C-alpha positions as CSV (number, residue, x, y, z in Angstrom):
1,X,87.8,128.3,83.9
2,X,91.3,129.6,82.9
3,X,93.8,127.7,80.8
4,X,97.5,128.3,80.4
5,X,100.6,126.5,79.2
6,X,103.8,126.3,81.2
7,X,107.5,126.0,80.1
8,X,107.3,122.0,79.7
9,X,104.3,122.2,77.2
10,X,101.8,120.9,79.9
11,X,98.3,122.4,79.7
12,X,97.1,123.3,83.2
13,X,93.5,124.1,83.5
14,X,92.7,126.2,86.7
15,X,89.2,126.9,88.3
16,X,90.5,130.6,88.5
17,X,93.5,132.5,87.8
18,X,94.9,134.3,90.9
19,X,96.1,137.9,90.8
20,X,99.9,138.1,90.3
21,X,102.6,140.4,89.2
22,X,106.4,140.3,88.4
23,X,108.0,139.1,91.4
24,X,111.2,141.0,91.0
25,X,109.2,144.4,90.4
26,X,107.1,143.7,93.4
27,X,110.2,143.0,95.4
28,X,112.1,146.2,94.2
29,X,109.0,148.4,94.8
30,X,108.4,147.0,98.4
31,X,112.1,147.7,99.2
32,X,112.1,151.1,97.9
33,X,108.8,152.0,99.7
34,X,110.2,150.5,103.0
35,X,113.5,152.4,102.8
36,X,111.7,155.7,102.0
37,X,109.3,155.1,104.8
38,X,112.2,154.3,107.3
39,X,114.3,157.5,106.2
40,X,110.8,159.5,106.4
41,X,110.1,158.1,110.0
42,X,113.7,158.8,111.2
43,X,113.5,162.4,109.9
44,X,110.1,163.1,111.3
45,X,110.9,161.4,114.8
46,X,113.9,163.8,115.2
47,X,111.7,166.8,114.2
48,X,109.0,165.7,116.5
49,X,111.5,165.3,119.3
50,X,112.5,169.2,118.9
51,X,109.0,170.0,119.3
52,X,107.6,170.5,116.0
53,X,103.9,170.5,114.9
54,X,101.5,167.6,115.4
55,X,101.3,167.3,111.6
56,X,104.7,165.6,111.5
57,X,103.3,163.1,114.0
58,X,100.6,162.2,111.5
59,X,103.1,161.7,108.8
60,X,105.3,159.6,111.0
61,X,102.3,157.3,111.7
62,X,101.4,157.1,108.0
63,X,105.0,156.4,107.1
64,X,105.1,153.6,109.7
65,X,101.9,152.2,108.5
66,X,103.1,152.1,104.9
67,X,106.3,150.8,105.7
68,X,104.7,147.8,107.5
69,X,102.4,147.3,104.6
70,X,105.6,147.2,102.2
71,X,106.9,144.6,104.5
72,X,103.7,142.8,104.5
73,X,103.5,142.7,100.8
74,X,106.8,140.8,100.6
75,X,105.0,137.7,102.1
76,X,103.3,137.4,98.9
77,X,106.4,136.6,97.0
78,X,106.5,133.1,95.6
79,X,108.3,130.9,93.1
80,X,106.4,128.6,90.6
81,X,108.5,125.9,89.3
82,X,107.9,124.5,85.8
83,X,104.9,122.0,85.6
84,X,103.7,123.2,89.1
85,X,100.7,125.1,90.3
86,X,100.3,127.2,93.4
87,X,96.7,127.0,94.9
88,X,96.2,130.3,97.0
89,X,93.8,130.6,99.8
90,X,93.2,133.8,101.8
91,X,92.0,133.1,105.2
92,X,90.3,129.8,104.0
93,X,88.7,131.3,100.8
94,X,90.0,129.9,97.4
95,X,91.2,132.9,95.5
96,X,92.8,131.2,92.5
97,X,95.8,129.4,91.2
98,X,99.2,130.4,89.5
99,X,100.4,127.7,87.1
100,X,103.0,129.7,84.9
101,X,106.4,129.2,86.2
102,X,108.3,132.1,87.5
103,X,108.8,134.5,90.2
104,X,105.7,136.3,91.3
105,X,104.0,138.7,93.9
106,X,100.6,137.4,94.9
107,X,98.1,138.4,97.4
108,X,100.0,138.6,100.8
109,X,99.0,136.5,103.8
110,X,98.0,133.8,101.6
111,X,98.1,130.0,102.3
112,X,100.0,128.6,99.1
113,X,99.8,124.8,98.3
114,X,101.8,123.6,95.6
115,X,100.3,120.9,93.1
116,X,102.6,119.0,90.7
117,X,101.6,119.0,87.1
118,X,104.0,116.5,86.0
119,X,103.1,113.2,84.3
120,X,103.4,110.5,87.1
121,X,103.5,106.7,87.0
122,X,101.6,104.5,89.6
123,X,102.0,100.8,89.6
124,X,99.4,98.9,91.4
125,X,100.3,95.9,93.6
126,X,99.7,92.2,92.4
127,X,96.1,91.6,93.2
128,X,94.6,88.3,93.5
129,X,91.0,88.1,92.0
130,X,88.8,85.7,90.1
131,X,88.2,86.1,86.4
132,X,85.0,85.9,84.5
133,X,85.5,82.1,84.6
134,X,86.0,81.9,88.3
135,X,89.7,81.0,88.0
136,X,91.9,83.1,90.5
137,X,94.5,85.2,88.8
138,X,97.3,87.6,89.7
139,X,97.0,91.0,88.0
140,X,98.9,94.3,88.1
141,X,98.8,97.4,86.1
142,X,100.5,100.7,85.7
143,X,98.6,104.0,85.4
144,X,100.0,107.1,83.7
145,X,98.5,110.3,84.9
146,X,98.8,114.0,85.6
147,X,96.7,116.9,87.3
148,X,95.0,119.3,84.9
149,X,92.8,121.1,87.5
150,X,94.8,122.2,90.4
151,X,91.4,123.4,92.2
152,X,89.8,120.0,92.0
153,X,93.1,118.2,92.9
154,X,93.4,120.4,96.0
155,X,89.7,120.6,97.3
156,X,87.6,117.9,95.6
157,X,89.5,115.1,97.4
158,X,91.5,114.7,100.4
159,X,94.6,113.3,98.7
160,X,94.6,112.9,94.9
161,X,97.5,110.6,95.0
162,X,95.7,108.2,97.4
163,X,92.4,108.8,95.4
164,X,94.3,107.7,92.0
165,X,95.8,104.6,93.8
166,X,92.4,103.5,95.2
167,X,90.6,104.1,92.0
168,X,93.1,102.3,89.9
169,X,93.1,99.0,92.2
170,X,89.3,99.2,91.9
171,X,89.2,99.4,88.1
172,X,91.8,96.6,87.8
173,X,89.6,94.3,90.0
174,X,86.5,95.2,87.9
175,X,88.4,94.6,84.8
176,X,89.7,91.1,85.9
177,X,86.3,90.0,87.0
178,X,84.7,91.1,83.7
179,X,86.8,89.0,81.2
180,X,88.3,85.4,81.4
181,X,92.1,84.8,81.8
182,X,92.1,83.2,78.2
183,X,89.6,83.0,75.6
184,X,88.5,79.8,73.9
185,X,86.6,81.4,71.3
186,X,87.9,83.6,68.5
187,X,85.1,86.4,69.1
188,X,85.7,86.4,72.7
189,X,87.8,89.2,74.6
190,X,90.3,87.9,77.3
191,X,92.6,89.7,79.7
192,X,95.4,88.7,77.4
193,X,94.1,90.9,74.7
194,X,96.3,93.9,75.7
195,X,95.1,96.6,73.4
196,X,91.4,96.2,74.0
197,X,91.8,95.7,77.8
198,X,94.2,98.7,78.1
199,X,91.7,101.0,76.4
200,X,88.7,99.8,78.4
201,X,90.7,100.4,81.7
202,X,91.8,103.8,80.5
203,X,88.3,104.9,79.8
204,X,87.0,103.5,83.1
205,X,89.8,105.3,85.0
206,X,89.1,108.5,83.2
207,X,85.5,108.5,84.3
208,X,86.5,107.8,88.0
209,X,89.2,110.4,88.3
210,X,87.7,113.3,86.4
211,X,86.1,114.7,89.4
212,X,89.4,115.0,91.1
213,X,91.0,117.0,88.2
214,X,93.0,114.1,87.0
215,X,93.7,113.1,83.4
216,X,94.6,109.5,82.8
217,X,97.0,109.4,79.9
218,X,97.4,105.6,79.7
219,X,96.7,102.4,81.8
220,X,98.1,99.0,81.0
221,X,98.6,95.6,82.6
222,X,102.0,94.7,83.6
223,X,101.6,91.4,85.2
224,X,99.1,88.6,84.4
225,X,99.3,85.0,85.7
226,X,97.3,82.2,87.1
227,X,97.6,82.1,91.0
228,X,100.2,79.7,92.3
229,X,97.4,77.1,93.4
230,X,96.1,76.4,89.8
231,X,99.3,77.5,87.7
232,X,100.5,73.9,87.2
233,X,97.0,72.6,86.3
234,X,96.4,75.5,84.0
235,X,99.8,75.0,82.4
236,X,98.9,71.3,81.6
237,X,95.6,72.7,80.3
238,X,97.4,75.0,78.0
239,X,99.8,72.6,76.7
240,X,97.1,70.2,76.0
241,X,95.2,72.7,74.0
242,X,98.4,73.8,72.1
243,X,99.0,70.1,71.3
244,X,95.4,69.5,70.0
245,X,95.7,72.5,67.9
246,X,99.0,71.5,66.5
247,X,97.7,68.0,65.8
248,X,94.6,69.4,63.9
249,X,96.7,71.7,61.8
250,X,98.9,68.6,61.0
251,X,95.8,66.5,60.1
252,X,94.3,69.2,57.9
253,X,97.7,69.5,56.0
254,X,98.2,65.8,55.6
255,X,94.7,65.3,54.2
256,X,95.3,67.9,51.7
257,X,98.7,66.5,50.8
258,X,97.1,62.8,50.5
259,X,94.3,64.3,48.2
260,X,96.8,66.1,46.2
261,X,98.9,62.9,45.8
262,X,96.2,60.8,44.6
263,X,94.8,63.3,42.3
264,X,98.2,63.6,40.6
265,X,98.6,59.9,40.3
266,X,95.2,59.8,38.7
267,X,95.8,62.7,36.3
268,X,99.0,61.2,35.1
269,X,98.0,57.7,34.9
270,X,101.0,56.6,36.8
271,X,99.1,53.7,38.5
272,X,95.7,52.2,38.7
273,X,94.4,51.6,42.3
274,X,91.1,50.0,43.2
275,X,89.2,51.1,46.4
276,X,91.0,48.7,48.7
277,X,94.5,49.7,47.4
278,X,93.4,53.2,47.5
279,X,92.3,53.2,51.1
280,X,95.6,51.3,52.0
281,X,97.6,54.0,50.4
282,X,95.6,56.8,52.0
283,X,96.2,55.1,55.3
284,X,99.9,54.6,54.9
285,X,100.4,58.3,53.7
286,X,98.5,59.5,56.8
287,X,100.7,57.5,59.3
288,X,103.8,58.8,57.7
289,X,102.6,62.5,57.6
290,X,100.6,62.5,60.9
291,X,103.2,60.4,62.9
292,X,105.2,62.1,65.6
293,X,108.2,59.9,65.0
294,X,110.1,59.1,61.9
295,X,108.8,56.1,60.0
296,X,110.8,53.1,58.5
297,X,110.0,52.5,55.0
298,X,109.4,48.9,53.9
299,X,110.2,48.2,50.1
300,X,107.8,45.9,48.4
301,X,109.6,43.9,45.7
302,X,106.8,41.6,44.8
303,X,103.8,42.2,42.9
304,X,101.1,44.7,44.1
305,X,98.3,42.2,44.1
306,X,100.1,39.2,45.5
């Protein structure tokens, strides 16, 4: 398997390198041979008409054949653009590929198919699937790929672009059914974990498209949302979860602040509190710190134990 680098720095891996030579040299040589043959034919035809020997007839026939071959050789002239490959077939048989950009003379009478080696983007449609929890979600992804084996891309599949599109949608569906939309545990991977999900999808697509001569550079999720029929209910659920999490954090902070206040009062001997007054103070502090509305302070001007 040959390997070559084109002007754009893209590495093209071909099953076989086709025979080729400089196109300008081939064109110039073919023209010179054709012109010489034409002149020779004209001259020998005139001499044959004057009754010359039969050897001139042979020379004329040979000149005609060589001239026709020179014209036939010109059918092998081809231009290869940067980041493209020409896949050559000679009467149905694959004879190699040309991936270096330039003007070349290849085997005449070949069928030349152009395969782009440029980096391409493919974005899947918004697919509606059920996640691992059974919730319907909408998901879409973008796949960045390029052809690295022109032989496989041309002959291993009918249409490599359509093949990438179908395999990409299949990989996205498989990925969506393997993970939940949102994880409720710290050690659980969800579809919202972009880096982890993208890496797994890239690896899966590489395995699926390797037989077609395709290299998957990157695959990432571009759209992820609950299906419209459950979006509102899931939004309420997410809001409730956020409220609970926020309240939990507030309570944890408040308990720490109350404990710190009681410890400081005891250390500095500011006030002596029995268990009942201590409990009342804890209750009041928690109400002040955990309440979602501003509290109105009440100043006690009487005795503490009245």
